[in-house]
All heavy atoms as an XYZ file, in Angstrom:
643
protein
N     252.065      6.884    224.545
C     251.409      8.135    224.873
C     250.925      8.797    223.587
O     251.258      8.393    222.490
C     252.369      9.033    225.625
O     253.429      9.417    224.783
N     250.132      9.820    223.737
C     249.615     10.510    222.562
C     248.209     10.059    222.222
O     247.482      9.542    223.055
N     247.830     10.296    220.983
C     246.491      9.926    220.523
C     246.285      8.412    220.580
O     247.207      7.644    220.380
C     246.279     10.383    219.080
C     246.201     11.902    218.957
O     245.924     12.557    219.981
O     246.420     12.409    217.845
N     245.040      8.033    220.833
C     244.744      6.596    220.828
C     244.711      6.108    219.376
O     244.379      6.859    218.460
C     243.413      6.333    221.525
O     242.373      7.067    220.932
N     245.058      4.861    219.160
C     245.085      4.315    217.803
C     243.711      4.397    217.128
O     242.673      4.294    217.792
C     245.475      2.857    217.999
C     246.106      2.799    219.329
C     245.472      3.883    220.150
N     243.728      4.587    215.825
C     242.492      4.665    215.048
C     242.472      3.541    214.013
O     243.462      3.318    213.318
C     242.391      6.017    214.350
C     241.090      6.183    213.609
C     240.953      7.546    213.050
N     241.831      7.659    211.893
C     241.816      8.675    211.062
N     241.017      9.686    211.278
N     242.631      8.696    210.023
N     241.352      2.864    213.928
C     241.149      1.794    212.968
C     240.154      2.288    211.925
O     239.074      2.764    212.274
C     240.588      0.560    213.681
C     240.129     -0.595    212.819
C     241.334     -1.249    212.145
C     239.377     -1.605    213.650
N     240.531      2.228    210.648
C     239.619      2.590    209.570
C     239.432      1.385    208.667
O     240.375      0.620    208.455
C     240.185      3.729    208.724
C     240.133      5.071    209.404
C     240.618      6.159    208.459
O     241.758      6.122    208.024
N     239.747      7.098    208.178
N     238.216      1.233    208.133
C     237.971      0.120    207.238
C     237.014      0.535    206.134
O     236.157      1.385    206.300
C     237.448     -1.108    207.991
C     236.405     -0.790    209.022
C     235.066     -0.820    208.697
C     236.780     -0.486    210.323
C     234.106     -0.534    209.644
C     235.823     -0.204    211.281
C     234.477     -0.228    210.943
N     237.221     -0.057    204.975
C     236.399      0.156    203.791
C     236.373     -1.178    203.052
O     237.281     -1.493    202.284
C     237.003      1.261    202.924
C     236.131      1.604    201.724
O     235.068      0.969    201.538
O     236.521      2.503    200.958
N     235.360     -1.973    203.318
C     235.304     -3.337    202.804
C     234.133     -3.518    201.852
O     233.075     -2.911    202.025
C     235.162     -4.345    203.955
C     236.299     -4.314    204.943
C     237.624     -4.702    204.333
O     237.649     -5.545    203.423
O     238.635     -4.154    204.769
N     234.319     -4.342    200.854
C     233.276     -4.712    199.917
C     233.146     -6.239    199.905
O     234.139     -6.947    199.833
C     233.617     -4.236    198.517
C     233.536     -2.738    198.378
C     234.049     -2.273    197.041
N     234.147     -0.865    196.763
C     234.253      0.151    197.577
N     234.254     -0.037    198.850
N     234.353      1.393    197.181
N     231.906     -6.689    199.970
C     231.620     -8.121    199.947
C     230.696     -8.394    198.765
O     229.791     -7.612    198.498
C     230.926     -8.543    201.242
C     231.642     -8.167    202.536
C     230.717     -8.376    203.713
C     232.897     -8.968    202.688
N     230.920     -9.498    198.064
C     230.038     -9.813    196.946
C     229.806    -11.318    196.861
O     230.651    -12.118    197.230
C     230.619     -9.294    195.630
O     231.847     -9.901    195.357
N     228.621    -11.666    196.384
C     228.273    -13.064    196.191
C     228.123    -13.862    197.465
O     228.382    -15.058    197.494
N     227.661    -13.235    198.530
C     227.516    -13.909    199.818
C     226.232    -14.742    199.818
O     225.157    -14.235    199.508
C     227.442    -12.884    200.963
C     228.686    -12.035    200.988
C     227.211    -13.566    202.300
C     228.540    -10.802    201.834
N     226.344    -16.016    200.150
C     225.171    -16.875    200.307
C     224.571    -16.587    201.683
O     225.185    -16.862    202.709
C     225.558    -18.349    200.193
C     225.903    -18.782    198.793
C     224.696    -18.803    197.873
O     223.543    -18.907    198.360
O     224.913    -18.701    196.665
N     223.373    -16.027    201.700
C     222.771    -15.586    202.958
C     222.287    -16.732    203.842
O     222.344    -16.625    205.061
C     221.614    -14.641    202.668
C     222.004    -13.346    201.971
C     220.771    -12.521    201.694
C     222.985    -12.573    202.816
N     221.799    -17.807    203.259
C     221.273    -18.921    204.058
C     222.286    -19.456    205.057
O     222.030    -19.453    206.268
N     223.456    -19.917    204.617
C     224.447    -20.440    205.560
C     224.969    -19.380    206.528
O     225.216    -19.668    207.697
C     225.574    -20.941    204.659
C     224.951    -21.166    203.330
C     223.844    -20.166    203.224
N     225.126    -18.132    206.050
C     225.626    -17.068    206.921
C     224.648    -16.795    208.059
O     225.040    -16.752    209.227
C     225.860    -15.790    206.114
C     226.278    -14.565    206.920
C     227.644    -14.774    207.569
C     226.288    -13.330    206.055
N     223.372    -16.625    207.733
C     222.376    -16.343    208.766
C     222.141    -17.540    209.676
O     221.863    -17.371    210.862
C     221.073    -15.877    208.124
C     221.193    -14.540    207.391
C     219.903    -14.234    206.650
C     221.547    -13.425    208.340
N     222.280    -18.739    209.147
C     222.155    -19.935    209.982
C     223.267    -19.974    211.023
O     223.040    -20.313    212.181
C     222.186    -21.189    209.116
N     224.475    -19.600    210.620
C     225.607    -19.615    211.550
C     225.522    -18.478    212.563
O     225.816    -18.680    213.743
C     226.921    -19.522    210.779
N     225.100    -17.292    212.124
C     225.075    -16.135    213.023
C     223.852    -16.102    213.928
O     223.950    -15.758    215.098
C     225.131    -14.836    212.211
C     226.424    -14.540    211.478
C     226.272    -13.290    210.633
C     227.570    -14.382    212.462
N     222.682    -16.416    213.370
C     221.439    -16.216    214.103
C     220.607    -17.483    214.268
O     219.462    -17.423    214.713
C     220.590    -15.149    213.403
C     221.301    -13.845    213.248
C     221.667    -13.384    211.993
C     221.626    -13.078    214.346
C     222.325    -12.187    211.830
C     222.291    -11.871    214.207
C     222.643    -11.424    212.948
N     221.138    -18.615    213.855
C     220.463    -19.896    213.974
C     219.076    -19.881    213.344
O     218.108    -20.395    213.898
C     220.393    -20.325    215.435
C     221.762    -20.532    216.044
C     221.712    -20.944    217.493
O     220.610    -21.143    218.046
O     222.791    -21.080    218.081
N     218.957    -19.252    212.175
C     217.706    -19.246    211.430
C     217.952    -19.780    210.028
O     219.002    -19.540    209.451
C     217.077    -17.844    211.356
O     215.842    -17.944    210.644
C     217.968    -16.843    210.666
N     216.998    -20.497    209.515
C     217.091    -21.036    208.156
C     215.926    -20.540    207.305
O     215.593    -21.128    206.298
C     217.108    -22.558    208.197
C     218.295    -23.095    208.959
C     218.560    -24.533    208.593
N     219.679    -25.050    209.342
C     220.952    -24.894    209.014
N     221.274    -24.208    207.956
N     221.911    -25.420    209.750
N     215.304    -19.443    207.710
C     214.130    -18.940    207.004
C     214.480    -18.024    205.840
O     213.636    -17.748    205.013
C     213.228    -18.190    207.972
C     212.629    -19.137    209.017
C     211.458    -18.552    209.699
N     210.421    -18.257    208.725
C     209.453    -17.400    208.943
N     209.378    -16.753    210.072
N     208.534    -17.181    208.025
N     215.702    -17.504    205.766
C     216.075    -16.566    204.708
C     217.086    -17.197    203.770
O     217.979    -17.926    204.196
C     216.660    -15.295    205.316
C     215.745    -14.540    206.276
C     216.504    -13.407    206.946
C     214.531    -14.004    205.565
N     216.945    -16.879    202.495
C     217.907    -17.370    201.515
C     218.129    -16.294    200.462
O     217.394    -15.312    200.394
C     217.403    -18.660    200.863
O     216.203    -18.414    200.150
N     219.134    -16.472    199.648
C     219.451    -15.528    198.583
C     220.941    -15.239    198.542
O     221.733    -15.833    199.274
N     221.321    -14.333    197.650
C     222.715    -13.908    197.520
C     222.767    -12.420    197.816
O     221.854    -11.680    197.466
C     223.236    -14.165    196.124
C     223.294    -15.631    195.765
C     223.844    -15.817    194.383
N     225.257    -15.539    194.323
C     226.215    -16.435    194.531
N     225.891    -17.655    194.826
N     227.474    -16.107    194.437
N     223.867    -11.982    198.422
C     223.975    -10.576    198.772
C     225.318     -9.967    198.446
O     226.323    -10.663    198.300
N     225.298     -8.656    198.305
C     226.492     -7.840    198.136
C     226.410     -6.718    199.161
O     225.319     -6.249    199.487
C     226.553     -7.230    196.732
C     226.580     -8.275    195.658
O     227.308     -9.244    195.746
N     225.762     -8.087    194.644
N     227.541     -6.273    199.647
C     227.502     -5.213    200.630
C     228.789     -4.423    200.718
O     229.827     -4.833    200.196
N     228.682     -3.278    201.370
C     229.851     -2.458    201.672
C     229.798     -2.073    203.141
O     228.729     -1.904    203.713
C     229.898     -1.168    200.820
O     228.728     -0.396    201.067
C     230.012     -1.474    199.343
N     230.960     -1.952    203.727
C     231.097     -1.560    205.127
C     232.235     -0.564    205.223
O     233.366     -0.873    204.862
C     231.382     -2.782    206.000
C     231.663     -2.542    207.474
C     230.452     -1.914    208.154
C     232.060     -3.826    208.159
N     231.898      0.651    205.656
C     232.913      1.692    205.841
C     232.761      2.249    207.244
O     231.657      2.463    207.718
C     232.699      2.832    204.851
C     232.913      2.444    203.443
C     232.812      3.644    202.521
N     232.723      3.148    201.166
C     231.738      3.410    200.332
N     230.757      4.188    200.710
N     231.736      2.903    199.131
N     233.881      2.485    207.897
C     233.790      3.046    209.227
C     235.129      3.241    209.873
O     236.186      3.071    209.255
N     235.057      3.612    211.138
C     236.279      3.804    211.918
C     235.989      3.600    213.390
O     234.843      3.637    213.831
C     236.895      5.173    211.687
C     236.112      6.328    212.255
C     236.859      7.633    212.066
O     237.322      7.915    210.948
O     236.960      8.361    213.062
N     237.032      3.368    214.133
C     236.947      3.193    215.578
C     238.258      3.680    216.191
O     239.292      3.707    215.526
C     236.699      1.732    215.929
N     238.199      4.057    217.450
C     239.391      4.510    218.177
C     239.503      3.766    219.496
O     238.509      3.401    220.090
C     239.318      6.007    218.484
C     239.437      6.888    217.290
C     239.477      8.355    217.732
N     239.650      9.216    216.597
C     240.834      9.582    216.116
N     241.924      9.165    216.678
N     240.911     10.376    215.074
N     240.734      3.581    219.935
C     240.935      2.966    221.236
C     242.162      2.081    221.264
O     242.762      1.779    220.236
N     242.495      1.667    222.467
C     243.700      0.867    222.674
C     243.422     -0.632    222.659
O     244.348     -1.421    222.647
C     244.358      1.253    223.997
N     242.118     -1.019    222.670
C     241.798     -2.445    222.664
C     240.466     -2.674    221.954
O     239.779     -1.727    221.570
C     241.778     -3.012    224.078
C     240.794     -2.315    224.996
O     239.755     -1.823    224.509
O     241.067     -2.252    226.203
N     240.100     -3.934    221.786
C     238.888     -4.281    221.036
C     237.627     -3.736    221.700
O     236.695     -3.315    221.006
C     238.790     -5.793    220.888
N     237.566     -3.709    223.031
C     236.393     -3.160    223.719
C     236.209     -1.687    223.395
O     235.097     -1.224    223.138
C     236.510     -3.356    225.232
C     236.323     -4.801    225.648
O     235.633     -5.546    224.912
O     236.866     -5.185    226.694
N     237.287     -0.934    223.398
C     237.219      0.494    223.061
C     236.802      0.678    221.609
O     236.040      1.592    221.281
C     238.563      1.162    223.324
N     237.285     -0.187    220.709
C     236.895     -0.093    219.302
C     235.393     -0.315    219.148
O     234.731      0.403    218.415
C     237.645     -1.114    218.457
C     239.095     -0.802    218.263
C     239.733      0.371    218.499
C     240.085     -1.697    217.786
N     241.066      0.268    218.207
C     241.311     -0.994    217.761
C     240.070     -3.015    217.385
C     242.492     -1.585    217.338
C     241.252     -3.596    216.968
C     242.453     -2.881    216.937
N     234.859     -1.318    219.846
C     233.426     -1.594    219.745
C     232.584     -0.445    220.282
O     231.543     -0.110    219.718
C     233.074     -2.892    220.471
C     233.581     -4.170    219.804
C     233.311     -5.367    220.689
C     232.949     -4.347    218.440
N     233.016      0.171    221.363
C     232.274      1.293    221.947
C     232.302      2.528    221.050
O     231.353      3.295    221.013
C     232.828      1.641    223.327
C     232.418      0.678    224.415
C     232.742      1.228    225.804
N     234.133      1.621    225.958
C     235.126      0.818    226.311
N     234.885     -0.458    226.532
N     236.356      1.264    226.429
N     233.391      2.749    220.336
C     233.540      3.975    219.556
C     233.271      3.788    218.066
O     233.356      4.747    217.306
C     234.954      4.531    219.742
O     235.908      3.655    219.157
N     232.933      2.589    217.643
C     232.768      2.310    216.215
C     231.614      3.105    215.616
O     230.530      3.194    216.187
C     232.537      0.818    215.993
N     231.884      3.725    214.477
C     230.868      4.423    213.695
C     231.082      4.052    212.239
O     232.194      3.692    211.842
C     230.967      5.952    213.843
O     232.237      6.389    213.364
C     230.775      6.382    215.278
N     230.040      4.148    211.456
C     230.224      3.832    210.044
C     228.921      3.654    209.318
O     227.852      4.019    209.796
N     229.034      3.067    208.144
C     227.918      2.909    207.234
C     227.951      1.494    206.666
O     228.990      1.049    206.177
C     228.060      3.944    206.112
C     226.908      3.917    205.147
O     225.761      3.817    205.599
O     227.167      3.993    203.930
N     226.824      0.806    206.741
C     226.686     -0.541    206.191
C     225.572     -0.508    205.155
O     224.475     -0.031    205.438
C     226.342     -1.545    207.290
C     225.954     -2.947    206.845
C     227.139     -3.655    206.199
C     225.443     -3.751    208.017
N     225.873     -0.981    203.965
C     224.864     -1.081    202.899
C     224.866     -2.512    202.389
O     225.920     -3.109    202.227
C     225.186     -0.128    201.762
C     225.107      1.311    202.186
C     225.561      2.229    201.073
N     225.675      3.567    201.578
C     224.782      4.523    201.384
N     223.699      4.265    200.680
N     224.954      5.714    201.891
N     223.659     -3.005    202.140
C     223.545     -4.394    201.725
C     222.395     -4.521    200.737
O     221.345     -3.915    200.919
C     223.287     -5.277    202.953
C     223.730     -6.681    202.767
C     225.063     -7.014    202.914
C     222.836     -7.663    202.440
C     225.489     -8.312    202.736
C     223.238     -8.963    202.262
C     224.576     -9.294    202.411
N     222.593     -5.300    199.688
C     221.524     -5.588    198.738
C     221.392     -7.098    198.591
O     222.384     -7.823    198.647
C     221.787     -4.933    197.392
C     222.997     -5.461    196.678
C     223.269     -4.723    195.376
O     223.216     -3.487    195.357
O     223.547     -5.417    194.383
N     220.169     -7.539    198.415
C     219.886     -8.971    198.299
C     219.277     -9.237    196.932
O     218.374     -8.520    196.495
C     218.910     -9.430    199.404
C     218.543    -10.883    199.231
C     219.512     -9.178    200.770
N     219.771    -10.260    196.266
C     219.222    -10.692    194.982
C     218.675    -12.100    195.139
O     219.254    -12.922    195.847
C     220.312    -10.666    193.910
N     217.573    -12.365    194.498
C     216.944    -13.691    194.548
C     216.701    -14.136    195.982
O     216.901    -15.294    196.325
C     217.802    -14.735    193.812
C     217.997    -14.387    192.353
O     217.047    -13.864    191.758
O     219.085    -14.628    191.829
N     216.290    -13.206    196.838
C     216.049    -13.521    198.239
C     214.667    -14.099    198.468
O     213.743    -13.870    197.696
N     214.546    -14.858    199.530
C     213.260    -15.454    199.885
C     213.166    -15.626    201.389
O     214.172    -15.846    202.061
C     213.103    -16.813    199.217
N     211.937    -15.498    201.891
C     211.643    -15.822    203.285
C     210.886    -17.138    203.238
O     209.759    -17.199    202.735
C     210.804    -14.730    203.963
C     211.543    -13.397    203.942
C     210.460    -15.143    205.387
C     210.718    -12.235    204.436
N     211.517    -18.175    203.712
C     210.941    -19.515    203.651
C     209.811    -19.650    204.666
O     209.923    -19.194    205.797
C     212.023    -20.566    203.948
C     213.267    -20.447    203.106
C     213.042    -20.712    201.635
O     212.102    -21.458    201.295
O     213.807    -20.173    200.823
N     208.704    -20.254    204.236
C     207.604    -20.529    205.144
C     206.677    -19.356    205.393
O     205.820    -19.414    206.264
N     206.814    -18.262    204.633
C     205.942    -17.102    204.813
C     204.847    -17.130    203.752
O     205.083    -17.507    202.607
C     206.738    -15.817    204.703
N     203.654    -16.731    204.125
C     202.532    -16.639    203.200
C     202.377    -15.169    202.823
O     201.790    -14.378    203.563
C     201.271    -17.181    203.864
C     200.078    -17.186    202.946
O     200.142    -16.575    201.846
O     199.061    -17.789    203.322
N     202.929    -14.792    201.670
C     202.949    -13.396    201.247
C     201.548    -12.819    201.111
O     201.284    -11.702    201.562
C     203.722    -13.255    199.939
C     203.837    -11.849    199.371
C     204.561    -10.942    200.354
C     204.548    -11.868    198.046
N     200.631    -13.553    200.488
C     199.276    -13.025    200.309
C     198.575    -12.807    201.648
O     197.841    -11.830    201.811
C     198.467    -13.946    199.402
C     198.955    -13.870    197.989
C     199.554    -14.863    197.276
C     198.955    -12.718    197.144
N     199.917    -14.400    196.036
C     199.559    -13.091    195.921
C     198.508    -11.413    197.295
C     199.714    -12.208    194.867
C     198.669    -10.525    196.229
C     199.256    -10.922    195.041
N     198.807    -13.678    202.595
C     198.226    -13.488    203.928
C     198.743    -12.190    204.554
O     197.978    -11.415    205.120
C     198.564    -14.684    204.823
C     198.203    -14.467    206.256
N     196.908    -14.506    206.710
C     198.970    -14.169    207.333
C     196.897    -14.259    208.007
N     198.137    -14.050    208.412
N     200.051    -11.945    204.434
C     200.637    -10.731    205.007
C     200.121     -9.479    204.309
O     199.880     -8.454    204.954
C     202.163    -10.794    204.948
C     202.763    -11.926    205.768
C     202.396    -11.862    207.234
O     202.218    -10.748    207.786
O     202.279    -12.923    207.858
N     199.929     -9.549    202.999
C     199.381     -8.392    202.258
C     197.948     -8.117    202.697
O     197.574     -6.965    202.949
C     199.467     -8.640    200.737
C     200.924     -8.595    200.283
C     198.625     -7.611    199.983
C     201.151     -9.029    198.857
N     197.132     -9.179    202.813
C     195.743     -8.996    203.271
C     195.707     -8.447    204.693
O     194.877     -7.594    205.021
C     194.990    -10.319    203.177
C     194.632    -10.711    201.755
C     193.659    -11.895    201.725
N     194.197    -13.080    202.354
C     194.888    -14.033    201.726
N     195.141    -13.933    200.448
N     195.334    -15.087    202.386
N     196.591     -8.926    205.541
C     196.640     -8.447    206.925
C     197.008     -6.966    206.982
O     196.393     -6.179    207.713
C     197.641     -9.277    207.719
C     197.526     -9.066    209.209
C     198.424     -9.995    209.931
N     199.604     -9.191    210.269
C     200.682     -9.654    210.821
N     200.810    -10.932    211.063
N     201.677     -8.868    211.113
N     198.024     -6.560    206.183
C     198.432     -5.154    206.150
C     197.293     -4.275    205.622
O     197.054     -3.180    206.145
C     199.680     -4.992    205.293
N     196.602     -4.771    204.599
C     195.482     -4.006    204.033
C     194.357     -3.854    205.050
O     193.743     -2.806    205.153
C     194.999     -4.717    202.784
C     194.027     -3.927    202.010
C     193.767     -4.571    200.681
N     192.799     -3.802    199.956
C     191.990     -4.276    199.058
N     192.061     -5.562    198.740
N     191.149     -3.510    198.443
N     194.086     -4.898    205.807
C     193.040     -4.828    206.834
C     193.395     -3.821    207.922
O     192.520     -3.132    208.446
C     192.818     -6.211    207.441
N     194.686     -3.716    208.251
C     195.094     -2.745    209.265
C     194.912     -1.309    208.794
O     194.653     -0.422    209.596
C     196.559     -2.987    209.653
C     196.819     -4.224    210.501
C     198.318     -4.441    210.656
C     196.146     -4.096    211.845
N     195.092     -1.106    207.491
C     194.910      0.250    206.936
C     193.439      0.617    206.947
O     193.007      1.691    207.128
C     195.448      0.342    205.523
C     196.975      0.257    205.423
C     197.391      0.217    203.967
C     197.610      1.455    206.105
């Protein structure tokens, strides 16, 4: 009885290889690079479903030496300029 349990987290990740991570999570191999990130937040509830519904927080991520494989950058720049 009483207040529902509260989960708090403050995590830092560094040196993450984005290619394998994104391939596993989203089945894409178009992005590559290394990343660092922070995740801070909290959730309340008696089970994982309640935690997911009530989760709030802040996610920050930076990418170094990143690339989008198979993209034509100049084509995209010309297309954006034409739209303007």
